[in-house]
C-alpha positions as CSV (number, residue, x, y, z in Angstrom):
1,M,0.0,0.0,0.0
2,A,1.3,3.5,-0.8
3,D,2.1,6.0,1.8
4,P,-0.9,8.4,1.8
5,S,1.5,11.4,2.5
6,L,2.9,10.9,-1.1
7,Y,-0.3,12.3,-2.5
8,T,-2.5,15.4,-2.3
9,Y,-6.3,15.2,-1.8
10,N,-9.2,17.5,-2.7
11,S,-11.5,18.5,0.2
12,P,-14.4,16.0,0.6
13,L,-16.6,19.1,0.8
14,E,-15.6,20.5,-2.6
15,G,-18.8,21.8,-4.2
16,Y,-20.6,21.8,-0.9
17,E,-19.0,24.8,0.8
18,N,-20.8,27.6,2.6
19,L,-24.0,25.6,3.1
20,D,-26.2,25.8,6.2
21,P,-25.0,23.5,9.0
22,L,-26.5,20.0,9.0
23,A,-29.0,19.3,11.9
24,D,-28.0,16.8,14.6
25,E,-31.5,15.3,14.6
26,K,-31.7,11.5,14.6
27,V,-34.3,8.9,13.9
28,T,-35.7,7.7,17.2
29,E,-37.5,4.5,16.3
30,G,-37.4,1.5,13.9
31,P,-34.5,0.0,12.0
32,D,-33.0,3.5,11.2
33,A,-32.9,4.5,14.9
34,K,-29.9,6.5,15.8
35,S,-29.1,7.4,12.2
36,Y,-29.1,11.1,11.2
37,I,-32.0,12.6,9.4
38,N,-30.5,14.0,6.2
39,P,-31.8,16.9,4.2
40,P,-33.5,15.9,1.0
41,A,-31.1,16.2,-2.0
42,K,-32.0,18.6,-4.8
43,Q,-31.0,15.9,-7.3
44,Q,-29.5,12.4,-7.1
45,S,-25.7,12.2,-7.0
46,S,-24.2,11.9,-10.5
47,A,-22.1,9.1,-9.0
48,Y,-25.1,6.8,-9.6
49,K,-24.7,7.2,-13.3
50,S,-21.0,7.8,-14.0
51,F,-17.7,7.3,-12.0
52,A,-16.3,10.3,-10.2
53,D,-13.5,12.2,-11.9
54,P,-10.7,11.2,-12.6
55,I,-12.0,7.6,-13.0
56,T,-12.4,6.8,-16.6
57,N,-16.0,6.3,-17.9
58,G,-15.0,5.1,-21.3
59,E,-13.6,2.2,-23.3
60,R,-10.9,1.2,-20.7
61,G,-13.5,0.6,-18.0
62,G,-13.8,2.5,-14.7
63,F,-12.5,-0.3,-12.5
64,D,-10.3,-3.4,-12.9
65,I,-10.9,-6.4,-10.7
66,H,-7.9,-8.8,-10.5
67,I,-8.9,-12.2,-9.0
68,Y,-5.8,-14.0,-7.7
69,F,-5.1,-17.7,-7.1
70,L,-2.0,-19.7,-6.2
71,Q,-1.1,-21.5,-9.4
72,T,0.5,-24.4,-7.5
73,D,-2.6,-25.2,-5.5
74,E,-4.9,-27.5,-7.5
75,S,-8.0,-26.6,-5.5
76,E,-7.5,-22.9,-6.1
77,V,-6.8,-23.4,-9.8
78,A,-10.0,-25.4,-10.1
79,F,-12.0,-22.8,-8.1
80,A,-10.6,-19.9,-10.1
81,T,-11.4,-21.6,-13.4
82,A,-15.0,-22.3,-12.3
83,L,-15.4,-18.8,-11.0
84,H,-14.1,-17.4,-14.3
85,E,-16.7,-19.4,-16.2
86,R,-19.5,-18.4,-13.9
87,I,-18.6,-14.7,-14.3
88,R,-18.6,-15.0,-18.1
89,R,-22.0,-16.6,-18.0
90,E,-23.7,-14.4,-15.4
91,F,-22.1,-11.1,-16.4
92,P,-21.5,-11.3,-20.2
93,E,-21.6,-7.5,-20.4
94,L,-18.3,-7.2,-18.4
95,R,-14.9,-7.5,-20.1
96,V,-13.4,-10.7,-18.8
97,Y,-9.8,-11.6,-19.7
98,R,-8.1,-15.0,-19.9
99,V,-7.0,-16.9,-16.9
100,W,-3.2,-16.5,-16.5
101,D,-1.6,-19.7,-15.0
102,R,1.5,-17.8,-13.9
103,P,2.5,-14.3,-12.7
104,V,2.1,-11.6,-15.2
105,G,2.9,-7.9,-15.0
106,P,2.9,-6.5,-11.5
107,H,0.8,-9.5,-10.3
108,P,3.1,-12.0,-8.5
109,V,0.7,-15.0,-8.7
110,A,-1.8,-16.3,-11.3
111,M,-4.9,-14.3,-11.8
112,F,-7.7,-13.2,-14.2
113,E,-9.1,-9.7,-14.7
114,V,-12.6,-8.3,-15.0
115,N,-13.4,-4.7,-16.1
116,V,-16.6,-2.9,-15.1
117,F,-17.8,0.2,-17.0
118,T,-20.6,1.7,-15.0
119,P,-21.5,2.3,-11.4
120,E,-24.5,0.0,-12.0
121,Q,-22.2,-2.9,-13.1
122,F,-19.9,-2.2,-10.1
123,G,-22.8,-2.2,-7.7
124,A,-24.0,-5.5,-9.0
125,F,-20.7,-7.3,-9.5
126,I,-18.7,-6.4,-6.4
127,P,-21.3,-7.6,-3.9
128,W,-21.8,-10.7,-6.0
129,L,-18.0,-11.3,-5.9
130,V,-17.9,-10.7,-2.1
131,I,-20.1,-13.8,-1.7
132,N,-18.8,-15.9,-4.6
133,R,-15.0,-15.4,-4.6
134,G,-14.5,-18.3,-2.2
135,P,-10.8,-18.6,-1.0
136,L,-9.5,-16.2,-3.6
137,S,-8.3,-12.7,-3.1
138,A,-9.4,-9.8,-5.3
139,L,-7.8,-6.4,-6.0
140,I,-10.3,-3.7,-7.0
141,H,-8.8,-0.6,-8.5
142,P,-10.0,2.4,-10.5
143,N,-8.5,3.5,-13.8
144,T,-7.5,7.1,-13.6
145,G,-4.3,7.1,-15.7
146,D,-2.0,6.9,-12.6
147,D,-1.4,3.1,-12.5
148,V,0.9,3.3,-9.5
149,R,-1.6,5.2,-7.3
150,D,-4.6,3.1,-8.7
151,H,-2.9,-0.2,-7.8
152,T,-1.8,1.1,-4.3
153,Q,-3.4,4.1,-2.5
154,R,-6.7,3.9,-4.4
155,A,-6.9,0.1,-4.3
156,T,-9.4,-2.0,-2.3
157,W,-8.8,-5.6,-1.4
158,M,-11.1,-8.6,-0.8
159,G,-9.4,-11.3,1.1
160,Q,-5.7,-11.5,1.7
161,P,-3.8,-8.6,0.0
162,I,-1.1,-9.8,-2.4
163,P,2.1,-7.7,-2.6
164,L,2.3,-6.3,-6.1
165,Q,5.5,-5.6,-8.1
166,V,4.8,-1.8,-8.0
167,G,8.3,-1.0,-9.2
168,M,7.3,-2.4,-12.6
169,L,4.4,0.1,-12.8
170,R,6.8,2.9,-11.8
171,R,9.3,2.0,-14.5
172,L,6.5,1.8,-17.1
173,R,5.3,5.3,-16.1
174,Q,8.9,6.6,-16.5
175,E,9.2,5.0,-19.9
176,K,6.0,6.3,-21.3
177,P,6.6,8.7,-24.2
178,K,5.9,12.3,-23.3
179,T,3.1,13.9,-25.3
180,N,2.6,17.6,-26.2
181,G,1.9,19.6,-23.0
182,S,3.3,17.0,-20.6
C-alpha cells in the first residue's frame, strides 16, 4: 500500500462549501434508529450514473478487478477456473480476460481480470464477488491514468492482499513517451 502522504487530496466538501450546517436530529424508532436525518437532495448524485472524476468512464472501464489464485494449488486453480466461467456466464456485459496460469505484469501470482464500465455494473458485480469469490483474493482498483496510485493508494482488497510488483508500474510510467503539453 502506498504512503498516503505521497499524494494530495481535494477536500471532501468540494462543491458543498458555505451551506447551512446540518442538523444533529436523529431517527428515534425503527431500523434506522440512531441514524441522522439528512436533508433531501435537490438531485440524485451523479455518482449513480458515472464514475467520479478522474476515474475513466470510457472504453478502458472504470475499474479493474484482479482475481488471484495460487497456481501451484490444484484446488485454487479449479475454483478460479470455475469462477471465471461463472462470471462470463452471469455477467456477459463485463470484459473478462483470460486466466493466467502464472504471474504476469505486477501480479506475483496467477490471476484473471474483469473490467466494469458503469456504477450499476460495479454495484451488481462487487457484492456478488464478495459472496462468490471463495478462497480467492481480489484487487479492485480504479482506472485514472495513474497506474501506481490506482494499484496502491486507491486500491481496495477482498481477502488477503497480495504484494504487487509496483516497481514495474513505476518503470512503465517513466518509460511512457511524453506527449505535447506534458
